[in-house]
C-alpha positions as CSV (number, residue, x, y, z in Angstrom):
1,X,74.3,203.3,53.0
2,X,75.5,202.1,49.5
3,X,78.7,201.0,50.9
4,X,76.9,199.1,53.7
5,X,74.6,197.4,51.2
6,X,77.6,196.4,49.1
7,X,79.4,195.0,52.1
8,X,76.5,193.0,53.1
9,X,76.0,191.5,49.6
10,X,79.7,190.7,49.0
11,X,80.3,189.2,52.5
12,X,77.2,187.0,52.4
13,X,78.0,185.5,48.9
14,X,79.1,182.1,50.2
15,X,80.8,181.2,46.9
16,X,83.1,184.2,47.0
17,X,83.9,183.9,50.7
18,X,84.5,180.1,50.4
19,X,86.7,180.7,47.3
20,X,88.8,183.3,49.2
21,X,89.4,181.2,52.3
22,X,90.0,177.9,50.7
23,X,92.5,179.2,48.1
24,X,94.2,181.5,50.5
25,X,94.9,178.4,52.9
26,X,96.1,176.3,49.9
27,X,98.4,178.9,48.9
28,X,99.7,179.2,52.5
29,X,100.4,175.4,52.5
30,X,102.7,175.7,49.6
31,X,104.3,179.2,50.0
32,X,103.7,180.3,53.6
33,X,106.8,181.8,55.4
34,X,108.4,179.9,58.1
35,X,109.4,182.0,61.3
36,X,110.3,180.7,64.7
37,X,107.6,182.5,66.5
38,X,105.0,180.8,64.4
39,X,106.2,177.3,65.8
40,X,105.3,178.7,69.4
41,X,102.0,179.1,71.1
42,X,103.6,180.7,74.1
43,X,101.9,184.1,74.6
44,X,105.3,185.7,75.7
45,X,106.9,184.6,72.4
46,X,104.2,186.0,70.3
47,X,104.2,189.3,72.4
48,X,107.9,189.8,71.8
49,X,107.7,188.9,68.2
50,X,104.8,191.3,67.5
51,X,106.6,194.2,69.5
52,X,109.6,193.6,67.3
53,X,107.7,193.2,64.1
54,X,106.1,196.6,64.2
55,X,107.4,198.7,61.3
56,X,110.2,196.1,60.7
57,X,110.4,193.3,58.1
58,X,110.1,189.8,59.6
59,X,113.4,188.7,57.9
60,X,115.2,191.4,60.0
61,X,113.5,190.4,63.3
62,X,114.2,186.7,63.1
63,X,117.9,186.6,64.4
64,X,117.2,189.3,67.0
65,X,114.1,187.5,68.2
66,X,116.0,184.1,68.8
67,X,118.9,185.8,70.6
68,X,116.4,187.9,72.8
69,X,114.4,184.8,73.8
70,X,117.5,182.9,74.7
71,X,118.7,185.6,77.0
72,X,115.2,186.4,78.4
73,X,113.2,183.2,78.2
74,X,110.2,184.5,80.1
75,X,108.6,187.7,81.6
76,X,110.3,187.3,84.9
77,X,113.9,187.4,83.5
78,X,112.8,190.4,81.2
79,X,111.4,192.4,84.2
80,X,114.8,192.1,85.9
81,X,116.8,193.1,82.8
82,X,118.6,196.4,82.5
83,X,117.4,199.0,80.1
84,X,120.8,199.1,78.4
85,X,120.8,195.3,77.7
86,X,117.3,195.2,76.2
87,X,118.1,198.4,74.2
88,X,120.9,196.5,72.5
89,X,118.5,194.2,71.0
90,X,115.8,196.6,70.0
91,X,118.3,199.1,68.6
92,X,119.2,196.5,66.0
93,X,115.7,196.9,64.6
94,X,115.6,200.7,65.0
95,X,113.3,200.4,68.0
96,X,115.7,201.3,70.8
97,X,112.9,203.6,72.3
98,X,110.9,200.5,73.0
99,X,113.4,199.1,75.6
100,X,112.1,201.0,78.6
101,X,108.4,200.3,77.6
102,X,109.0,196.5,77.1
103,X,110.7,196.3,80.6
104,X,107.8,198.3,82.2
105,X,105.3,196.0,80.6
106,X,107.1,192.9,81.8
107,X,107.0,194.3,85.3
108,X,103.2,194.8,85.1
109,X,102.7,191.3,83.8
110,X,104.7,189.8,86.7
111,X,103.3,191.9,89.4
112,X,99.6,191.8,88.3
113,X,99.3,188.5,86.4
114,X,102.1,186.5,88.1
115,X,104.3,186.3,85.0
116,X,101.4,185.2,82.6
117,X,99.9,187.1,79.7
118,X,96.1,187.1,80.0
119,X,94.0,185.5,77.1
120,X,91.4,188.2,77.4
121,X,91.0,190.9,74.9
122,X,89.9,193.7,77.4
123,X,92.7,192.9,79.8
124,X,95.3,192.9,77.1
125,X,94.2,196.2,75.7
126,X,94.5,197.8,79.1
127,X,98.2,197.0,79.1
128,X,100.6,199.8,77.9
129,X,101.9,199.2,74.3
130,X,99.4,196.6,73.5
131,X,96.7,197.8,70.9
132,X,94.2,196.0,68.8
133,X,96.6,194.3,66.4
134,X,98.9,192.8,69.1
135,X,96.1,191.8,71.3
136,X,94.5,189.9,68.3
137,X,97.8,188.3,67.5
138,X,98.2,187.0,71.1
139,X,94.6,185.8,71.1
140,X,94.7,183.9,67.8
141,X,98.3,182.7,67.6
142,X,98.9,181.8,71.3
143,X,95.4,181.4,73.0
144,X,93.6,179.7,70.1
145,X,90.7,182.2,70.2
146,X,89.3,182.8,66.8
147,X,89.7,186.5,66.1
148,X,90.8,188.3,62.9
149,X,94.3,189.8,63.0
150,X,93.8,193.0,61.0
151,X,96.6,195.6,59.9
152,X,96.8,197.8,56.9
153,X,98.1,194.9,54.8
154,X,95.2,192.7,55.6
155,X,92.9,195.6,54.8
156,X,94.5,195.9,51.4
157,X,93.8,192.3,50.5
158,X,90.2,192.4,51.7
159,X,89.3,195.6,50.1
160,X,90.8,194.6,46.8
161,X,89.2,191.2,46.7
162,X,85.7,192.1,48.0
163,X,85.7,195.5,46.2
164,X,85.3,197.8,49.3
165,X,86.8,201.2,49.5
166,X,88.3,201.8,53.0
167,X,87.1,204.8,54.9
168,X,89.9,206.8,56.7
169,X,92.3,204.6,58.4
170,X,91.4,201.1,56.9
171,X,92.2,199.0,59.9
172,X,89.9,201.2,62.0
173,X,87.0,201.0,59.4
174,X,84.1,199.2,61.0
175,X,83.0,197.7,57.7
176,X,86.4,196.1,57.0
177,X,86.7,194.8,60.6
178,X,83.1,193.4,60.3
179,X,84.0,191.7,57.1
180,X,87.3,190.3,58.5
181,X,85.4,188.8,61.5
182,X,82.5,187.4,59.2
183,X,84.8,185.4,56.9
184,X,87.2,184.2,59.5
185,X,87.3,180.4,59.5
186,X,86.9,179.4,63.2
187,X,88.5,175.9,63.0
188,X,91.9,177.0,61.5
189,X,92.0,180.8,62.2
190,X,95.6,180.7,63.2
191,X,96.7,179.4,59.8
192,X,94.2,181.7,58.0
193,X,95.7,184.8,59.9
194,X,99.3,183.8,59.0
195,X,98.1,183.1,55.4
196,X,96.6,186.5,54.7
197,X,99.6,188.3,56.2
198,X,102.0,186.3,54.0
199,X,99.8,186.8,50.9
200,X,99.7,190.4,51.5
201,X,103.5,190.5,51.7
202,X,104.3,188.2,48.7
203,X,101.4,188.6,46.3
204,X,99.0,191.4,47.0
205,X,101.6,194.0,47.6
206,X,101.0,197.8,47.9
207,X,102.6,198.5,44.5
208,X,102.8,196.3,41.5
209,X,100.9,193.4,43.0
210,X,101.5,190.0,41.3
211,X,97.8,189.7,40.0
212,X,98.6,187.2,37.2
213,X,100.1,184.9,39.9
214,X,97.2,185.3,42.3
215,X,95.2,182.2,43.1
216,X,92.2,184.6,44.0
217,X,92.1,186.4,40.6
218,X,89.2,184.5,39.2
219,X,86.9,186.2,41.8
220,X,89.0,189.2,42.8
221,X,87.1,192.6,42.4
222,X,90.2,194.2,41.7
223,X,91.7,191.9,38.9
224,X,91.8,193.8,35.6
225,X,89.8,191.3,33.6
226,X,87.0,191.4,36.2
227,X,86.9,195.1,36.3
228,X,86.6,195.2,32.5
229,X,83.9,192.6,32.6
230,X,81.8,194.6,35.0
231,X,82.3,197.7,32.9
232,X,81.1,195.9,29.8
233,X,78.0,194.5,31.8
234,X,77.2,198.0,32.8
235,X,77.4,199.3,29.3
236,X,75.0,196.6,28.2
237,X,72.7,197.3,31.0
238,X,72.9,193.7,32.4
């Protein structure tokens, strides 16, 4: 109950939420990364990028992604591809086992959806190989549907800033997912989702985060100065 109450208090603090969103977007405007799939709103492009990005650095994916899209520009061409040919691309990323599954997914989308990717969460989740993260990425980045894109990196940023300790696997923690949804800016959700992903990669890293370069440090619950201030207040009984 204490965790639920703390979440409610921190997520409904409009000043803390506004500071987080506004400064994150400002940071992204200056320092956001530029990848080819981010320039596209084609659901197919987003799907392929996200399948390649799983457990792989974006910088490694970029060239392979461009070559793949050039050879297989749509689901129809991919559904007709040989497994060996598709494997050549995914093997460059250490994901050769994905080749067969990617072709199978393409065939389902061609046969059931006429070569289109549905902009519906339930339908996306019913497809093999598409989980919560990829479905959210397609909905936000391609379909312009406001939904939080949450992985372990996003969980790290949110839990540190808002002072919430994730339970179990953070990306499945209902409190974290609720928070991510509550603070999502509906107007520019696409940029916001990209921003928090980049911020987690560049500033709020798992080890040795760049706290003194962080534009959120003034209100971040994990910033050392803020932790010391809270401890001092507790000792004084304030």
